[in-house]
C-alpha positions in Angstrom: -14.9 32.2 -22.3 -11.4 30.8 -23.2 -10.5 29.6 -26.3 -8.5 26.5 -25.6 -7.6 25.0 -29.3 -6.2 21.8 -28.3 -9.3 21.2 -26.3 -11.7 22.0 -29.5 -9.5 20.0 -31.8 -9.5 16.7 -29.0 -13.4 17.4 -28.4 -14.4 17.2 -32.3 -11.9 14.6 -33.4 -13.4 12.6 -30.3 -17.2 12.8 -31.6 -16.3 11.7 -34.7 -15.4 8.3 -33.9 -18.0 5.8 -35.3 -19.6 8.4 -37.8 -19.2 9.2 -41.0 -16.5 11.8 -40.4 -14.8 8.8 -38.8 -15.7 6.7 -42.4 -13.9 9.5 -44.4 -11.0 9.8 -42.2 -12.1 13.3 -41.5 -9.2 14.8 -39.1 -9.7 18.2 -37.0 -6.3 19.7 -37.0 -6.5 23.5 -36.4 -8.7 26.1 -35.0 -9.0 29.9 -34.0 -11.4 32.1 -32.3 -13.8 32.5 -35.8 -12.3 29.4 -37.9 -11.9 25.7 -38.0 -10.0 23.3 -40.4 -9.9 19.8 -41.0 -8.0 17.3 -43.3 -9.4 14.4 -45.3 -7.1 12.2 -47.6 -8.0 11.6 -51.1 -8.1 7.7 -52.5 -10.0 5.5 -54.3 -12.4 5.6 -50.8 -13.8 9.1 -51.8 -13.6 8.8 -55.7 -16.2 9.1 -58.0 -16.6 6.4 -60.8 -13.9 8.5 -63.0 -11.2 8.4 -60.4 -11.4 12.1 -58.9 -12.7 13.6 -55.5 -16.4 12.9 -55.2 -18.4 16.4 -55.0 -20.5 14.5 -52.2 -17.3 13.5 -50.2 -16.2 17.1 -50.1 -19.8 18.3 -49.1 -19.7 15.9 -46.1 -16.0 17.3 -45.9 -17.2 21.1 -45.9 -20.8 20.3 -43.8 -18.6 18.4 -40.9 -16.3 21.0 -40.6 -18.9 23.7 -40.7 -21.2 22.5 -38.2 -18.6 21.6 -36.1 -17.1 25.2 -35.8 -20.7 26.5 -34.8 -19.4 24.9 -31.4 -17.1 27.3 -31.3 -19.9 29.7 -30.3 -22.3 27.9 -28.6 -22.9 26.3 -24.8 -23.4 22.4 -25.9 -25.5 21.8 -22.7 -27.8 24.3 -24.0 -27.9 24.4 -27.6 -27.7 22.1 -30.7 -26.7 22.8 -33.9 -28.2 22.0 -37.1 -27.3 22.4 -40.7 -30.2 23.6 -42.3 -28.4 24.8 -46.3 -25.0 23.7 -47.7 -24.1 25.0 -51.2 -20.9 23.7 -53.3 -19.2 24.8 -56.1 -16.6 22.6 -57.7 -13.7 24.5 -59.2 -10.6 22.1 -59.6 -10.5 17.9 -59.4 -8.3 15.9 -57.0 -7.3 12.4 -57.8 -5.1 12.2 -54.6 -3.4 13.5 -51.7 -4.7 15.8 -48.8 -7.5 18.3 -49.2 -8.1 20.9 -45.9 -10.8 22.3 -45.2 -11.7 25.9 -43.3 -14.4 27.5 -41.8 -14.7 30.8 -41.5 -17.3 32.4 -39.7 -19.5 35.1 -42.3 -22.5 35.9 -39.8 -23.0 35.0 -36.1 -26.6 35.4 -34.7 -28.3 34.0 -32.1 -29.7 31.4 -34.2 -28.3 31.5 -37.4 -24.7 30.4 -37.9 -23.1 31.2 -41.7 -20.0 29.8 -42.3 -17.8 30.0 -45.7 -15.9 26.8 -46.4 -12.8 26.8 -48.5 -11.4 23.3 -49.1 -8.0 23.2 -50.7 -5.4 21.2 -52.2 -1.6 20.7 -50.8 -0.4 23.8 -53.1 -3.5 25.8 -51.4 -4.9 25.2 -54.7 -9.2 26.1 -54.2 -10.8 22.6 -54.8 -14.0 24.1 -53.6 -16.0 26.5 -52.0 -19.1 26.1 -50.0 -21.6 28.2 -47.6 -23.3 26.4 -45.1 -26.3 27.8 -42.6 -26.7 26.5 -39.5 -29.7 26.9 -37.0 -29.0 27.0 -33.4 -31.8 25.4 -31.3 -32.1 24.9 -27.3 -30.8 21.1 -26.4 -33.9 18.9 -25.8 -33.8 18.8 -22.5 -34.0 22.6 -22.6 -36.8 22.7 -24.7 -39.2 20.3 -22.4 
């Protein structure tokens, strides 16, 4: 299978329409054979009451990019991705700007993918670090 970065980014951004990813203004911006990167603006729509980036918004960004990244390794006609566990450590506050999440594969099994997602700011300072486990299932039509 040939890696086509532009096709992957176009696909990820297209399927994000009318979803939480669109609501949070998440945009997929870079991809490689073993990673996927997305950005999210930090503004009042993703703040918690103290005016800081909400941890839940960071986790939504991490799960979005980590789940989409599993599509790098599957055939979507035969397999589906389900996030089954995510953990996050928030290490730096952010009030405004852009955060960038990059998911890198830790383990690529036939039924489980484990991802590390680093969320950084414009200065490449670590904002959050997350670990996501995805389960790979046969598509519904393949299970029947």
